[in-house]
C-alpha positions as CSV (number, residue, x, y, z in Angstrom):
1,M,4.4,-25.0,9.2
2,S,3.7,-25.8,12.8
3,D,6.0,-23.3,14.6
4,I,4.2,-21.8,17.7
5,L,5.5,-18.8,19.7
6,I,4.6,-18.9,23.4
7,V,4.8,-15.5,25.2
8,D,4.3,-15.5,29.0
9,D,6.2,-13.8,31.9
10,E,5.8,-17.0,34.1
11,R,8.6,-19.4,33.1
12,D,6.8,-22.5,34.5
13,I,3.7,-21.8,32.4
14,R,5.4,-21.1,29.1
15,E,7.6,-24.2,29.6
16,L,4.6,-26.3,30.5
17,I,2.7,-25.2,27.4
18,G,5.8,-25.7,25.3
19,D,6.3,-29.3,26.5
20,I,2.6,-30.2,25.9
21,L,2.6,-28.8,22.4
22,E,5.9,-30.5,21.5
23,D,4.4,-33.8,22.7
24,E,1.5,-33.1,20.2
25,G,4.1,-32.7,17.4
26,Y,4.4,-28.9,17.2
27,S,7.7,-27.0,17.3
28,T,7.8,-24.1,19.8
29,R,9.7,-21.0,20.7
30,L,9.5,-19.3,24.1
31,A,9.6,-15.6,25.1
32,G,9.3,-14.1,28.6
33,S,9.0,-10.4,27.8
34,S,7.9,-8.1,25.1
35,D,11.5,-7.5,24.0
36,E,12.1,-11.3,23.6
37,C,8.7,-11.6,21.8
38,M,9.5,-8.9,19.3
39,A,13.0,-10.4,18.7
40,E,11.4,-13.7,17.9
41,L,8.8,-12.1,15.6
42,N,11.5,-10.2,13.7
43,A,13.6,-13.4,13.3
44,A,10.8,-15.4,11.7
45,P,7.0,-15.0,11.9
46,P,5.5,-18.1,13.6
47,A,2.4,-20.1,12.4
48,L,0.6,-19.2,15.7
49,M,1.1,-17.2,18.9
50,I,0.0,-17.9,22.4
51,L,0.2,-14.6,24.2
52,D,-0.3,-13.6,27.9
53,I,-2.2,-10.4,28.3
54,W,-0.1,-9.2,31.3
55,L,3.7,-9.2,30.9
56,K,5.5,-8.1,34.1
57,D,8.4,-5.7,33.7
58,S,7.9,-5.3,29.9
59,Q,7.5,-2.2,27.8
60,M,4.5,-3.6,26.0
61,D,1.6,-5.6,27.3
62,G,-0.3,-8.3,25.4
63,I,-2.7,-6.0,23.7
64,D,0.2,-3.8,22.5
65,I,1.9,-6.8,21.0
66,L,-1.3,-8.0,19.5
67,K,-1.8,-4.7,17.7
68,T,1.7,-4.9,16.4
69,V,1.3,-8.4,15.1
70,K,-2.0,-7.7,13.4
71,R,-0.5,-4.6,11.8
72,D,2.7,-6.2,10.5
73,N,1.7,-9.9,10.2
74,P,-2.2,-10.0,10.0
75,G,-2.2,-13.7,8.9
76,I,-0.8,-15.0,12.3
77,P,-3.5,-16.3,14.6
78,V,-3.1,-15.1,18.2
79,V,-4.6,-16.9,21.2
80,I,-4.7,-14.7,24.3
81,I,-4.4,-16.2,27.8
82,S,-4.8,-14.3,31.1
83,G,-5.1,-15.0,34.8
84,H,-7.1,-11.8,35.2
85,G,-9.8,-12.7,32.7
86,N,-12.9,-10.7,32.4
87,I,-15.4,-10.0,29.7
88,E,-13.9,-6.5,28.9
89,I,-10.4,-7.9,28.3
90,A,-11.8,-10.7,26.1
91,V,-13.8,-8.3,24.0
92,A,-10.9,-5.9,23.7
93,A,-8.6,-8.8,22.5
94,I,-11.1,-10.1,20.0
95,K,-11.7,-6.6,18.6
96,Q,-8.0,-6.2,18.1
97,G,-7.9,-9.4,16.0
98,A,-7.2,-12.2,18.5
99,Y,-8.4,-15.6,17.4
100,D,-9.6,-16.6,20.8
101,F,-9.3,-15.8,24.6
102,I,-8.6,-18.4,27.3
103,E,-8.7,-17.7,31.0
104,K,-6.1,-19.1,33.4
105,P,-6.0,-21.6,34.9
106,F,-6.9,-23.3,31.6
107,N,-7.9,-26.8,30.7
108,I,-5.2,-28.4,28.6
109,D,-7.7,-30.1,26.3
110,Q,-9.5,-26.8,25.8
111,L,-6.2,-25.1,24.9
112,L,-5.3,-27.9,22.4
113,V,-8.8,-27.7,20.7
114,V,-8.4,-23.9,20.3
115,I,-4.8,-24.3,18.9
116,R,-5.9,-27.0,16.4
117,R,-8.7,-24.8,15.1
118,A,-6.5,-21.8,14.9
119,M,-3.8,-23.8,13.0
120,E,-6.5,-25.2,10.6
121,A,-7.8,-21.7,9.9
122,S,-4.2,-20.5,9.3
123,N,-3.4,-23.4,7.0
124,L,-6.7,-22.8,5.1
125,R,-5.9,-19.1,4.6
126,R,-2.4,-20.0,3.2
127,E,-3.9,-22.6,0.9
128,N,-6.4,-20.1,-0.4
129,Q,-3.6,-17.6,-1.0
130,S,-1.7,-20.3,-2.8
131,L,-4.6,-21.1,-5.0
132,K,-5.1,-17.5,-5.9
133,R,-1.5,-17.2,-6.9
134,V,-1.9,-20.3,-9.2
135,E,-4.9,-18.6,-10.8
136,Q,-2.9,-15.4,-11.3
137,K,-0.2,-17.4,-13.2
138,A,-2.8,-18.4,-15.7
139,A,-2.7,-14.9,-17.1
140,V,-0.1,-15.4,-19.9
141,M,1.2,-13.2,-22.6
142,I,0.5,-14.4,-26.1
143,G,2.0,-13.1,-29.3
144,D,5.0,-13.0,-31.7
145,S,4.6,-9.8,-33.6
146,P,7.3,-7.1,-33.5
147,A,5.1,-4.9,-31.3
148,F,4.5,-7.7,-28.9
149,R,8.2,-8.7,-28.7
150,G,9.0,-5.0,-28.0
151,L,6.5,-5.0,-25.1
152,I,7.8,-8.2,-23.6
153,G,11.4,-6.8,-23.8
154,Q,10.3,-3.8,-21.8
155,L,8.4,-5.9,-19.2
156,D,11.3,-8.2,-18.7
157,K,13.5,-5.3,-17.9
158,V,11.2,-3.9,-15.3
159,T,10.6,-7.3,-13.6
160,R,14.2,-7.2,-12.4
161,S,13.7,-3.9,-10.5
162,N,11.3,-2.7,-7.8
163,G,10.5,0.6,-9.7
164,R,7.0,1.9,-10.1
165,V,5.5,1.2,-13.5
166,M,2.9,3.1,-15.4
167,L,1.1,1.1,-18.1
168,T,-0.7,3.1,-20.8
169,G,-2.8,1.9,-23.7
170,P,-6.4,1.7,-24.9
171,S,-9.1,-0.2,-23.1
172,G,-8.9,-4.0,-23.5
173,S,-5.3,-4.0,-24.8
174,G,-4.1,-6.1,-21.9
175,K,-2.7,-3.7,-19.3
176,E,-3.7,-5.8,-16.3
177,V,-2.2,-9.0,-18.0
178,A,1.0,-7.0,-18.4
179,A,0.9,-6.0,-14.7
180,R,0.4,-9.6,-13.7
181,Y,3.3,-10.6,-15.9
182,I,5.6,-8.2,-14.1
183,H,4.5,-9.6,-10.7
184,Q,4.8,-13.2,-11.7
185,N,8.3,-12.8,-13.0
186,S,9.6,-10.6,-10.1
187,N,11.0,-11.5,-6.7
188,R,7.5,-10.8,-5.3
189,A,5.8,-13.6,-7.2
190,D,4.9,-15.5,-4.1
191,A,3.4,-12.4,-2.4
192,P,-0.1,-11.0,-3.1
193,F,-1.2,-9.2,-6.3
194,V,-4.0,-6.9,-5.3
195,V,-6.1,-4.9,-7.8
196,V,-7.6,-1.5,-7.0
197,N,-10.3,-0.8,-9.7
198,C,-10.4,3.0,-9.3
199,A,-13.3,3.4,-11.7
200,S,-15.6,1.0,-9.9
201,I,-15.1,2.1,-6.3
202,E,-17.5,4.8,-5.1
203,P,-15.5,8.0,-4.3
204,E,-16.8,8.2,-0.7
205,R,-15.6,4.6,-0.1
206,I,-12.2,4.6,-1.7
207,E,-10.2,5.7,1.4
208,A,-11.9,3.0,3.5
209,V,-11.2,0.4,0.8
210,L,-7.5,1.5,0.5
211,F,-6.6,2.2,4.1
212,G,-9.0,0.0,6.1
213,R,-11.0,0.9,9.2
214,E,-10.4,0.7,12.9
215,S,-13.2,1.1,15.5
216,T,-14.1,-0.1,19.0
217,E,-17.2,-1.8,17.7
218,R,-15.8,-3.7,14.7
219,G,-12.1,-3.8,15.5
220,I,-9.5,-3.7,12.7
221,E,-10.6,-4.1,9.1
222,P,-7.5,-4.2,6.9
223,G,-7.7,-2.3,3.6
224,L,-6.2,-3.2,0.2
225,L,-2.8,-1.6,1.2
226,E,-2.4,-4.0,4.0
227,Q,-3.6,-6.9,2.0
228,A,-1.0,-6.2,-0.6
229,N,1.9,-5.9,2.0
230,G,5.0,-7.5,0.6
231,G,3.5,-7.8,-2.9
232,V,2.1,-5.7,-5.7
233,L,-0.7,-3.1,-5.6
234,Y,-2.1,-2.5,-9.1
235,F,-4.2,0.7,-9.7
236,D,-6.4,0.0,-12.6
237,E,-7.5,3.3,-14.4
238,V,-5.7,5.4,-11.8
239,A,-7.0,8.6,-13.5
240,D,-10.4,7.9,-11.9
241,M,-9.1,8.2,-8.4
242,P,-10.7,11.2,-6.5
243,L,-8.3,14.1,-5.9
244,G,-8.5,13.9,-2.1
245,S,-7.5,10.2,-2.2
246,Q,-4.7,11.1,-4.6
247,S,-3.1,13.3,-1.9
248,K,-3.2,10.6,0.7
249,L,-1.9,8.0,-1.7
250,L,1.0,10.3,-2.5
251,R,2.0,10.4,1.2
252,V,1.9,6.6,1.4
253,L,4.3,6.4,-1.6
254,V,6.6,8.8,0.1
255,D,7.0,7.2,3.5
256,Q,5.4,3.8,3.0
257,T,3.1,4.3,6.1
258,F,-0.5,5.3,6.6
259,Q,-3.3,5.3,9.2
260,R,-6.5,3.4,9.0
261,L,-9.7,5.4,9.1
262,G,-10.5,5.9,12.8
263,G,-7.1,4.7,13.9
264,T,-4.1,6.4,15.4
265,D,-1.3,3.8,14.8
266,K,1.0,4.2,11.8
267,V,0.8,1.1,9.6
268,R,4.0,0.3,7.6
269,V,3.8,-1.5,4.3
270,D,6.3,-2.8,1.7
271,L,4.7,-2.5,-1.7
272,R,5.5,-2.3,-5.3
273,V,3.0,-0.1,-7.1
274,I,1.9,-0.6,-10.8
275,S,-0.6,1.7,-12.3
276,S,-2.5,1.8,-15.6
277,T,-4.5,4.3,-17.6
278,G,-6.2,4.6,-20.9
279,C,-6.2,8.4,-21.0
280,D,-3.4,11.1,-21.3
281,L,-2.6,12.0,-17.7
282,K,-0.9,15.2,-18.8
283,D,-4.3,16.3,-20.1
284,E,-5.9,15.3,-16.8
285,I,-3.2,17.3,-14.9
286,A,-3.8,20.4,-17.1
287,A,-7.6,20.1,-16.3
288,G,-6.9,19.9,-12.6
289,R,-8.2,16.3,-12.2
290,F,-4.9,14.6,-11.4
291,R,-2.1,15.6,-9.1
292,E,1.2,16.3,-11.0
293,E,3.3,15.1,-8.0
294,L,1.4,11.8,-7.9
295,F,2.0,11.4,-11.7
296,H,5.7,11.7,-11.3
297,R,5.7,9.2,-8.4
298,L,3.8,6.6,-10.4
299,N,5.4,7.2,-13.8
300,V,8.9,6.2,-12.9
301,V,9.0,3.5,-15.7
302,P,6.4,4.3,-18.5
303,V,5.4,1.3,-20.6
304,Q,3.1,1.5,-23.7
305,V,0.9,-1.5,-24.3
306,P,0.1,-1.6,-28.0
307,P,-3.5,-1.9,-29.3
308,L,-4.5,-5.0,-31.2
309,T,-4.4,-3.2,-34.5
310,E,-0.6,-2.8,-34.1
311,R,-0.1,-6.6,-33.6
312,R,-2.5,-8.1,-36.2
313,E,-0.1,-11.0,-36.8
314,D,-0.8,-12.2,-33.2
315,L,-4.5,-12.7,-33.9
316,P,-4.3,-16.4,-34.9
317,L,-2.2,-17.2,-31.8
318,L,-4.6,-15.3,-29.6
319,V,-7.6,-17.1,-31.1
320,S,-5.9,-20.5,-30.5
321,H,-5.2,-19.5,-26.9
322,F,-8.9,-18.4,-26.3
323,V,-10.2,-21.6,-27.9
324,E,-8.1,-23.7,-25.6
325,E,-9.1,-21.6,-22.6
326,F,-12.9,-21.9,-23.3
327,H,-12.5,-25.7,-24.0
328,N,-10.8,-26.2,-20.6
329,T,-13.1,-23.9,-18.6
330,Q,-16.5,-24.3,-20.3
331,G,-16.2,-27.5,-22.3
332,L,-16.7,-25.7,-25.6
333,A,-15.6,-27.3,-28.8
334,K,-11.9,-27.0,-29.7
335,R,-12.2,-25.6,-33.2
336,A,-9.4,-24.5,-35.5
337,L,-9.4,-21.1,-37.2
338,S,-9.8,-21.2,-41.0
339,D,-7.5,-19.2,-43.2
340,E,-10.5,-17.1,-44.5
341,A,-11.6,-16.3,-40.9
342,A,-8.0,-15.4,-40.0
343,A,-7.9,-13.0,-42.9
344,V,-11.2,-11.4,-41.9
345,L,-10.0,-10.9,-38.3
346,Q,-6.8,-9.3,-39.5
347,T,-8.8,-6.7,-41.4
348,M,-11.1,-5.6,-38.6
349,S,-10.6,-2.4,-36.6
350,W,-10.8,-3.8,-33.0
351,P,-11.8,-0.8,-30.9
352,G,-12.2,-3.1,-27.9
353,N,-8.8,-4.8,-28.6
354,V,-7.9,-8.2,-27.1
355,R,-11.0,-8.1,-24.8
356,Q,-13.2,-7.7,-27.8
357,L,-11.5,-10.6,-29.6
358,R,-11.9,-12.8,-26.6
359,N,-15.6,-12.0,-26.4
360,L,-16.0,-12.7,-30.1
361,I,-14.4,-16.1,-29.9
362,E,-16.5,-17.1,-26.9
363,R,-19.6,-16.1,-28.7
364,V,-18.6,-18.0,-31.8
365,L,-17.9,-21.2,-29.8
366,I,-21.1,-21.0,-27.9
367,L,-23.3,-20.3,-30.9
368,G,-21.4,-22.5,-33.4
369,D,-23.2,-25.7,-34.5
370,S,-20.2,-27.7,-35.7
371,D,-16.8,-28.8,-34.6
372,G,-15.2,-27.8,-37.9
373,P,-13.0,-24.8,-38.5
374,I,-14.3,-21.4,-37.6
375,S,-15.5,-19.7,-40.8
376,A,-15.2,-16.2,-42.0
377,A,-19.0,-15.7,-41.8
378,E,-18.9,-16.6,-38.1
379,V,-16.2,-14.0,-37.1
380,S,-17.6,-11.3,-39.4
381,G,-21.1,-11.7,-37.9
382,S,-22.6,-12.4,-41.3
383,D,-25.4,-15.0,-41.3
384,R,-26.4,-14.3,-44.9
385,P,-26.1,-17.6,-46.9
386,A,-24.4,-17.5,-50.3
387,D,-26.6,-18.4,-53.3
388,E,-26.5,-22.1,-54.1
389,G,-23.5,-23.0,-56.1
390,E,-21.7,-19.7,-55.9
391,E,-20.2,-17.2,-53.5
392,R,-21.1,-13.5,-53.9
393,V,-19.5,-10.3,-52.8
394,V,-22.2,-7.8,-51.6
395,L,-21.3,-4.3,-52.9
396,S,-21.8,-1.2,-50.8
397,G,-24.3,1.3,-52.2
398,V,-21.6,3.8,-53.1
399,L,-19.5,1.2,-54.9
400,A,-22.5,-0.2,-56.8
401,A,-23.4,3.3,-58.1
402,L,-20.0,3.9,-59.7
403,P,-19.0,3.1,-63.3
404,L,-16.9,-0.1,-63.6
405,R,-13.5,1.7,-64.0
406,E,-14.0,3.9,-60.9
407,A,-15.5,1.1,-58.9
408,R,-12.5,-1.2,-59.7
409,E,-10.1,1.6,-58.7
410,A,-11.9,2.3,-55.4
411,F,-12.0,-1.5,-54.7
412,E,-8.3,-2.0,-55.4
413,K,-7.4,1.0,-53.2
414,E,-9.5,-0.2,-50.3
415,Y,-8.4,-3.8,-50.7
416,L,-4.7,-3.0,-50.8
417,L,-5.0,-0.5,-47.9
418,T,-6.7,-3.3,-45.9
419,Q,-3.9,-5.8,-46.7
420,I,-1.2,-3.3,-45.9
421,N,-2.8,-2.7,-42.5
422,R,-3.2,-6.4,-42.0
423,F,0.6,-7.0,-42.4
424,G,1.6,-3.9,-40.4
425,G,2.8,-1.9,-43.4
426,N,5.2,-4.7,-44.6
427,I,5.2,-4.4,-48.4
428,S,7.0,-7.7,-49.0
429,R,4.5,-9.7,-47.1
430,T,1.6,-7.8,-48.6
431,A,2.9,-8.5,-52.1
432,Q,3.4,-12.2,-51.4
433,F,-0.2,-12.5,-50.1
434,V,-1.9,-10.6,-52.9
435,G,0.2,-12.4,-55.5
436,M,2.2,-9.5,-57.0
437,E,5.8,-8.8,-57.4
438,R,7.0,-6.2,-54.9
439,S,8.0,-3.7,-57.6
440,A,4.6,-4.2,-59.3
441,L,2.8,-3.6,-56.0
442,H,4.8,-0.4,-55.5
443,R,3.7,0.9,-59.0
444,K,0.1,0.0,-58.3
445,L,0.2,1.8,-54.9
446,K,1.7,4.9,-56.5
447,S,-0.9,4.9,-59.3
448,L,-3.7,4.7,-56.6
449,G,-2.2,7.6,-54.7
450,I,-1.2,5.4,-51.7
451,G,2.6,5.5,-52.2
452,A,2.7,9.3,-51.4
453,K,1.7,8.4,-47.8
454,A,4.9,6.4,-47.3
455,G,7.0,9.4,-46.8
456,S,10.6,8.4,-46.1
457,K,9.6,4.8,-45.3
458,S,11.9,2.0,-46.8
459,D,10.8,-0.3,-49.6
460,E,9.9,-2.9,-47.1
461,S,7.1,-0.9,-45.4
462,I,4.6,1.8,-46.0
463,S,2.4,4.0,-43.8
464,A,-1.2,3.3,-44.7
């Protein structure tokens, strides 16, 4: 994009600059007043502006226009020109966000050098944003379990709207990945996705981080709200936001405007807000730590992200995805997952959810000394070698102290409960895996006192 907007109240000057730039291969638009300038900006933002500081018979001067541009379109470089140049005006313009200041009468070569540099900086900024969006699209959703398909179904519905979404679920379950999925499949996919990590920002800094600053010494410093303009603002662990900041955020959600710290101008933003939390916000409201009004503003569409224990069938798919990822990013060996290792993974408790699984696979690939399949011992953390020529099951102290009959019954009960959990309570799949007829498995579960926990469940599933 090489469209340049030239704003000057002297017709000869703006036409002269326009002719020179068009000879250099740029496309130009001309405006002789603040009204014409604002009309052009509203029609389509240019790649760069050349702006006279003094505009005769206009409601706004160049500094006023500069402030507006930097508020609504901070990525547009603005080169200020003036026939009344002095150091105070130049300093004021730079502090308000101008790229450079040139005094009239200016040297054409000097102007072209400044414009080329400004355009290069603008193009580099857009390329960086494009690369960040490509990186964001690498966050993919992996799974095929009923719980996962239910989640995807909910997410696909909310991508088609602009409603605020509240993602709930335990730590490490993939709430940020779900938020990125919503962004990437919405009509805001080409706009920024900005993360606010509420738990990691110091309470005394959060307002400056969100709203930005404005001062005579340092000019305008945009906050995360401005950086996310047009896109998605994601509040990670929103329950950790200080109460005072919650009140100010509530006002932003109501009227979509705010003021920078130290500033007086209203800044308007167009945002979609997605939030997440691992705790019960109703408990936080009852304890006086979270504003109920903000909860209702953020919780327009609640979506529950299931823990890994509710989607154990997805474990092999997730492992394959992480193995591929670490192979591409770190050059680690691309190893398959053995059936024994898959069975062990599907019986683990996973308090850290998908994040814990990812860390485990990375550790296994780094420490592994072969390119063969990942073994059960590697994922279970066991480095105890089996006796030569045989494989042994190491009994717990409690089990080893029981008579054979009681030990066998305790083992069967624990083993079958583990397999039932592994297959999400599906009796048919559990029976197939353990090598029993479904009716025989039902009888065995009843004799072990497990069937009573099924309640009114169907023959196809059980609550373990």
